[in-house]
N, C-alpha and C positions, 0 to 999 in steps of 0.2 A: 183567735188562740193556736192556729197553727205558729204563725210567729213568735207567738210569745214563749209555744213551745221548743218551738226552734234554739230563741235565744238561750231559753235555759238550759235545752242539751247543751250550748257551745259552754256554756257560765259551768258547769258539771269540770267540763271537758278540761279548765282553763283551772278550776279550781285542783283536781287531782292532779295535773301538771305540777301546780304551786305547792299545795300538801306532801306529796312524792319528793319534791326536792328541797323541801323544810323537814323534813323525816330523815331523808340522808344526809343532809348539813349536818344535823343534828349529832348521828352518827359519828361524819368523818369527825366533825368540833370533839366531840368525846374521845378518839383516839387522839386526835390531834395530826390527824392527815392533812395535807398542802392542800388547799391552799390556807388552813385554819392551824395548822402547825409545822411543824418542821418531821413529822413525821411523810415522807415518801413510798411511793407503792412501790418499792426496787426489792422484789418479792417474786420468786418463781416464776412464771414467762412471762409476767408481767415484766419483772426486768431483764431477763434476758433475750426476749424475744418483740415483743409490742414497744419496749421505748426504741428499743436500736433500729426496727423499725417505719418509729416513729419519727424520730428521728432524719432518717436516710429521707423519707418523705418532705420532714418540712427543709433538709438543706434542697431536696428539687425543687419543691417549689420557691423557696428564697432566689436562689440562682437560677432557675429556668431551665436546669437539667434535665432533660427526662431523655430515660434510656429503656428499652425494653430487653436490654442486656448486661450484666452488673461483673466485673470481674471483683469486686465486693462479697460477694457469695460462695464460700471457699473458694476451687479452680474458676469460678466463673461459670455463668449459668441465664438462662431466661428469669427476670422476673415476673412476669406474666403469672406465674402459680401463685406469688406469694402476692403479689397485689390483691390476685383474684381472693385468697384462704386470709388474709390477714389486713386490708387497709381500704377494700370499698367501700365501707360505711361514709357516709356524708359527713359525717359526726366527726371525723378524723382530722376536715379541713381547717379545724381548729385552732390546729398544731402551727398555723400559718399568723398567725399573733402570739407567737412565743419565742423564744429564740431555743437553741438548740439547747443549749444546760437548762430550761425552764420546761422541757416537754414531761416529766414527770406532775409537773402543778396540772400541763394540758391534760396529761390521761385521767388527773382527779378529777378536772369536769368536766371529758367526753360520760367517765363515768358515772353522774349524778346527772347529768343531763338525760341520757340512755334512762336511767328507772325512774326519771320522772316521766318520762317520754310511754313508757310501757302502763304506768297507770293513766293516761291522758288514752291511750288508744282503746285500751280494754274501759274504761268507761264509757267512751265514745260505742263502743261493741254491746255492751251490758244492755247501752237505751236501747241502742235498735234491736238489738236480740228480742227483750222483754217489749218494746214498744212505751218504756215507762223514762221521765226523765227528775226518777224521785233522788234528793241526793244523794241517799244512801248506797247508790254504786258508786261514787268516787271511796267508799270506805273498802265495799266487795274488790276493786279497783287493786285500790293500794297493796290489800292481802296477796293481789299477785304479784304486782311488781315486785314486792319484797318475800316472794317464797322462796321454799329452800334450795333452789338452783340458784337464784340472783345472791344470798347471802355467800354462800359456798365460792360461786365462779362470774363475782364480779369483777374481779381483774382479770380474767378471762375476758377482756371488754367486748372481742368480736362477735361474740356469741350473744349479745342481751338486744341488737338489732333484730334477731331473728323473734324474741319476744315484743318488742314491739311491733311486728309487720304480725306476727300469728293473728291478733283480735282482727286486723283490717281483713284477712287473708280469708278469715273465718266469717265476718260479715258478708264477704264474701259472696261464701256458698251460699248463705244463708237467701240473698237477693237471686242467686240464678237460682235455686229452688223454685222459693215463692213467688218471684217475679219474673222469674223466666230469662235476665238481664243479666249476660256475665261478664259484662265489662268491666266490673268493680273485680270481682275473683282473678283475671287475667292479670290485671294491672298490678293489684298485690301482691300475687304468686308470683309473678316478674321478679319486683322487684327485691321478695325474699331470696330468690334464688343467685341474683347479683349481688348484694351486702353479702351473701355468705353463703355460698354452693354447699357446702357442710351441712349447714343445718338446712338452708333451704333443703337440702333435701328429702331432710327427717317430714317438713313442713308438709314436702308433696306425700310422703306417704298418710301426715295424717290429715292430710286433706278427702283420702282415700275413706278413712275410718269415719269421720266429721260427715261425710255426703250421704253415707249410709247412715249418721243418724237421722240428719235433720232429714233426710228422704223420705224415711220412711215416716217420722210425724209428717211429713205436707202427704203422703197417699192417705191415713190412715185420719191425721181429723177431716181433711177434706172428701175422702170415701173415692179416693179412685184409684184403688185397688184393680178394679176393673175395666179401668181406661186406659188401654195396654198403649192406645198412641200416645197418650198423654206424659206418662211417667217413661216411656218410650224413647220420646225429645228431653225431658232433663238430663235422663241415663248418658242421651249423646250428647248433648250441648256440653255438659261436663266433663263428657272424657274426653271431646275434641280443643275445649277452650284451654285444661291444662297442657296439654299434649302441644296446642302451639304459645301455650306462653314459656315451655320447658323450650321448646324451636327457636324461642322469639331470644331467648337468653344465652343462644350458643354462641353468639360474639365474645363470648366471654367463655363460655363452657367445653369450647372446640382446643383452642390453641391451651388453656389450663391443665386438660383432661387428659392431651398430648405430654403438656408436661408432668406429670402427677403419676402417667406411668413409666414414669423413671424412676419413680421415687419406688421403697419397698413396698410402699403396697397397691404394687401389682402381683404380688407374690400373697395371697390369702391363707391364713395357718388353717387345715381342716381341723383341729384340735378345738378352735372358735365355733363352730361348727354342730356341735353334739346337742343334743338335748339333753339339757340336765338341768336344775336351779341355777340361779347367780347368787340366791340371797335367800337365808330364812326369818323368822322371828323379827328378825334384830329389824325387819318394814316397818313395822308397828311404832319403834322407838322415834322413827325420823317427824310424827305428829305433830311433837313435843315442842316446846321454845329449848332452844340450845343442845338439840342431839349432837350435831355435828360443829369441829372447830376447824381453824386452816389447816392446822399440823394434820387433820383426818380427809384432808381436800383429797391424796391420790388414794385413800383404801374407804370409801363407805357404801353405808345400805344408800336407797335412791333417796337420796332428800325430797321427799314430798311435803314439806311444811307448809299451809299457808292458813295459819290461827284455825286453835282450838271452835272456833266459832261456824268456819267452815267445815271442822271436820265433822262438827255434832250437825250442823243443818246438814250437809249429806249425807248422814243414818237417818234424820227425821224427813228428807225426798223419798226414802222407799218404804218411809212405814206411813205415810201420809193421804189420809184417806181422800182427799181433791185430789191426789193423782191419779190417775188410768194405770191398769195394771201394762200395759201395753206403753205407756212411757218409761214406767218401771223398767222396765224388759229392756228395752232400747236404750236408754242409760247406762244399766248394768253390763249391757253388754259392750257399749264402747268403752267404760271405764277398764270391764274384765280385758279388751283385746291389748289397751294401752299399757297392762299390769302384763301380761302376758310378754308383752316386748320387750320389758326389763328383765322378767324372771326369769325366761328360758331364753338361753345363752346363744340357740343358732338364731334366734329371733331380734336377742339383744343386737347379734354381729351384723344382721342382716338392715336393722336402723343405722351404726353406725358404719354404713357404707363399708360393708363386707369384711372391715381389721377391729378387732377388740381396742378399745381404747385404753392406752396408754397411763394410766392414773386419770384421773376426773371422770368416772364413770358415769356409766346411766343419764349421758350428756341429753338423751329425748322427757325425761323426767318431767319437764314444765308443761307438757302437753296432757299430762294426768292432772297436774295443779290444775293446769286450765279447766279444764273440764269439772273439777271439783269446785272451782268458784262460780261456773255455772249452775252446776245445779245445785248449789248452795243458796245461790241467791233465786235461784227458782224456786224453793223451801222457802225461804223469808215471804215473796209474792204472796206463798198461799198461806200464810201466817201458822209458824209454828205451834202454835198453843193447840192448836184445833187435832193434833194429836191425842192417842188417848195417857190416862193419867200415868200408867205404867210403860209404857216407853214415855216418859218425863223423866222418870227415876233411872231406869235402866239403861238406855245411850249413854248418858252420861258415865256411868257406873263400867259399861262396856269399854268405855275410852277410855278411860284408866286401865284398865283391866289390858286393857293390849298393849301398852304403853310397858307396863309395868313386868309384863311378859314377857316382852320385846326383850328389854333390859337382862330379865336373868336370863333369857337362854343365851344369849350371849356371853356372859360368865361363863354357863357350862359347857358350852360349846369351845370357846378358849381354852378349855380342862383337859375337852376332852379328846380336840385334836392335838394337841400338845405332843408331840415326837412322833405323829403317824402321817403327816402331811406339811410339807414347811408349806406350802401356797394358802391353805385354810390359817395354820398357825400366825404364819403374815397379816394373813385377812384380820382373822378373830384377836389375834393381838393387838390390832389397831385403831381395833373401833372399838376394845373394850374397855378405852378407858368412860365409862359408864360416866355421864354428869347428875349423880343420885342430887345434887343439890335442881340441876335440870329439871330432873322429871320432877320434883318434888314443886318445885313451881308449875312447872306442866301442869300436874294435878289439881292445880288453886284454878290455876286459868279454868280448866273446862269444869270443874265443881264452881266457879261465880257465872263461868259463862250460859251454865243453863238454867242458874235462876234468872239472871237477865230474860233471856228467851224467853221463859214457862213463867215466870211469878214478874214481870213487868209487863208496863204497856204502855200505848202511847207514845210522845215526843220522849218521856224520859227513857225510854226503851229502845229509840236510836240513836241518843246520845251517849248511853251507856254503854251498847254494844261498838259503839264508832270510838271512845275509846279503847274498851278492852284490847281490840284488832291493833289497833295504832299503838298503842303500848306494847302490845304480843311480838308483831310482826320487824317493831325499831329495835324492842329489847332482842329478838332472835337475833338480831343485824349484829349486835355490839356482840353477845359473844361469840359469834361466830369468828368476828373479826377477833378476836379477842386473844389470841396464841401465836399471829401473824409477824414475824420476823421484817419490821419495818424499815426501810433504807432514812437514809442523814439527809436531807432536800439539803440544807446549805453545804456540806462536805460533798455533796454532789455537786452544786453547782461549781464551787470553789477550783473541787479536782477536773472533770470537765472542761472549764476555762485552761487550765492551764497545761491538760493531755494537750487538748483540741490545737493549741498554740505551737507546743514543741512538735507533734503529729505532722502538722503542717511542712515544717520544715521538711521533713521527706516523705513526702506524699506526692511522686510521680513531682517533684519540679519542675526539671526539663525535658516534660510532656514523653516520657520512655516508660514501658510498663512491665515493672516486676514487682516483686514479693516482699514483705517487711516481716518481720516476727518481731510483736511488741512484748517482751518477757519480765515487764514491770510496772503493770496497768494503776497507775492513781485512782480512778473513781472506783479501786475496789474497799478503799477505807470509806466509801459511801454506803455498801453494804452490811447490813446486818449478819446472815446467812452467806453461805456457799457463792460466791460467785466468778465462774469460770471465762468470762470474755469470748464468747464464743463470735458475739455478733459484734464486737469491736472495730471490726474495717467498715461498718455501717456507718456506725457511731462518729466514727472520727474518719473517715470518705480515707480508705486507701487499704491496698490490698494486699491481704494473708493470705490465710490457709484454711482456719476453722470457718464451721458454721454449724447454726442451730434451727433446725425448723422442718416443719414438716413437710417441705416441699425440697428438703434437698437431695439432691440426685443420685440410686441408690450403686450405678456403675461409679463415679467420682468418691464414694465414702467408702463402697468396700477396696478399691486400688489405695486408699489412701491407707485403710487399716493393712492391708495387705503388706506394706511397705513405713509399716510402724506407727502409725500418729493412731493416737486413743481414739475411740468411738463407745463409747457406753451405750447406745441402744441407735436406730438407724434414721433417728432424725439429729444425729448429734457425731460431729468429727471436731475436732482437737488438735492442735499444733505442737500439743506435749508428743514426746518422742521422734522429733525431727536430727536429722545424721546430716555430715556436710557430704551425701551422696545423695540421699531427697530435696537438700538445698540447691542442692546443683540441678535434678529433675527440675523442684519445681522453680528455679528461676526468684528464688528468697536471696536477695541486693544483699540487706544489711541487717542486722538484730538491735531494737533501739533499747536502751536501758533508761528509762526516766526517772530523775529524781525531783523533787520539789521545782527544785529554779531552772535546768537544763534541761537537755536529753543526750546520754553518751550514743553515739554511733559509729557501733563494728562493724566492720567491712565481713562481708561471708566470705571466705578465701575461695571456695570452690565454684562459686559463680561463674560463669560464663555465658550471662544472655538468658531473653528468653528462649530462645532456642540455638540451635548448633547441627552443625554436622552428625548424625551416627552411622553406623554401620550396620547393615539388613539385617545385622543376626539378632537389633534388639527390638526387632519387629515379630519376630519368635520365639520372646519370653512370655514366659508362663507362669502366673502368680500365684502361689498356695499359700498356705496357713503362715508359715513361721517366714516371718518377717526377714531376719537377717538372712536368713537362707536366700530370702529374695531380694535383696541388697547384694546379694555376691550374683546371684545368676544374672544381674541385671549389670552389675560390675566388668564381668566377666564378657558381657556379651558387647561394651564400652570398648575394652580395654581389656585383650584375652591374657592371662597371668597363670604361668605354670603355677604359683604360690597364689596359695588363697588370701582374699584382701581381708577377710575376717575368722581369724582364731578363735576356739575355743579359750573364756578363761580360767583358771583354776580357781577351782569356790573353795571357800576357806569354813568356818565358822559360821552360824546364824545364830543369834540372839536374838531372843524372847524378850520384847521389857512392857509390863503393864501399863497403858497410861489413861489418863484422866482429859489432860488437855493438850493441844500443837500450840506453839505459839503462844498461849496465854488465853485460846479460843477452845470452847469445851466440843470433844469427839465422842461419837461412839463407838468409832472405832478403838478400841481397846489397845487390840496387841500388836504392837508395834514390833520390825524385825530390823535389826544389824547385821549385814549379810559384809563377812570379808572375803574379797577377792582379791586374787594374782592377775593384771595383764602378762599375756605370752608373747605379746608384740611391741609395739611401738608407734 
């Protein structure tokens, strides 16, 4: 019997993996995403960060060139933080089977495989936690693998590893508490930290809450509350195991931590630690299908979607007569703790490694979804039809009413804050895109799900609930992707190969160290949205100036910004703003202008090599906020002159015109200025 159960357990794991893969393949096929069409994920962070990083990784493996320092990251820096933050997932090794021009296809396959693996590990956890090999564990696992966090952040694919490992970490806590065996918990917590230390840190916080939940159940179920020695041993085991697991990750965490201390993350903002709410009733809209889409990725309420069935069964859990009051209180406490971790700004900041997220908010929401799936399956195990008839009607009504109230609240707040708070106006203005059709579909799903759960039984009920969950999570994924600005894979492949060939001629061909400015990249035509070429130096293996990553050294960024280069935020530094002086200081040898057939190389007249003798006065220069004044000071230190190098231009008229398109592309920046001025020096 044990052999049969073990065989069935692994059959369910394999079935979950295959079924999840089919669902995500179906979603990608629907939108024509590579490899099922010509749409590629050349958008948002995937197009600007992950594709260049994966391409650099592909290049390193292909040519076996491995360095811990790179001059292709802005002015140069350690690549250890970048690798630890973005590239330590074993799934990334898939890129070695693709050419550099096909890396976007590899990225799509990596995402599909990761989502399928989330379903597999969640299935394994549910079977272990509830000591069952029911086939329906597969369906509940799919609800987690296609939760709102995945639907909104799938293209930030480095985070998906945390969802793969989370069920295994939770199973490790179960095994530690119930059997006194810490090895499983130690191993998978270590994997969680190593594959992505950022969400691994969140997983460490979650294990504290989850341990308290499981530990309380272990004490009450076994009447061990009076056996201080035994429960103290479990508490000590958990603490030491978690500590040793974290210390074992020091081989990555220490060099990464030292590198991250050089970024802007070293200076937390006190405003992010205020005890104020982060969201309102719009929270409840997120339980329905299609509540958030790609255009709202930077501003939205916590994406807690896990299907109507899971939400309804969680409500059933708290009114079920066969579930003890102690179990309900402990489960409610766990959900409340995870809710407060998102709702209270100070707590939310602590969960996000002491920094408020710059876009893609509430990255810890998948822990809430995980617990919801766990409680929903527990309610399913107890037979939901056992609750009172009044609850069977009331709970679905409460579910629909909360979503409608949440939607109306968003409209009310958008009107209320208009003209009073710029931040709130932007937030509610962005999430005000209430998808009333999606809300109607969500309400229908709630009603039909309630009918299936409470009015059917036997095999029919299992098949119907499976179909409802599968179609709902798949439909939510389709709706979430719907507004995406996809890239063009065919155009990217052709442009990449052409640009890579042309840039290879100016990429340090004689072994010298110098920088190049590429002012006309060819791959931009493959992007539907704006692409600012921050990480092109990684894509084409040359030394530039620009960079965009969460590991950008703050001192480098600040200095370049003070010298006049553009920086939208603490993660980006662009090459726009270069002058003959900064080209001299940074060793920019050539400006490359690419065409379809060839590259035109324009030598920099001020280039004097990557190093040259200077006056000691340069060491005393202090840079301020005015870029031109800073450059004047630097020039005076290099070669003193009684006459200023920079002279004030004579400003003339400023004409403002209203436009809707710029070079055939629609723009939201509708006011364009035409400024006339007169130079007063040659």
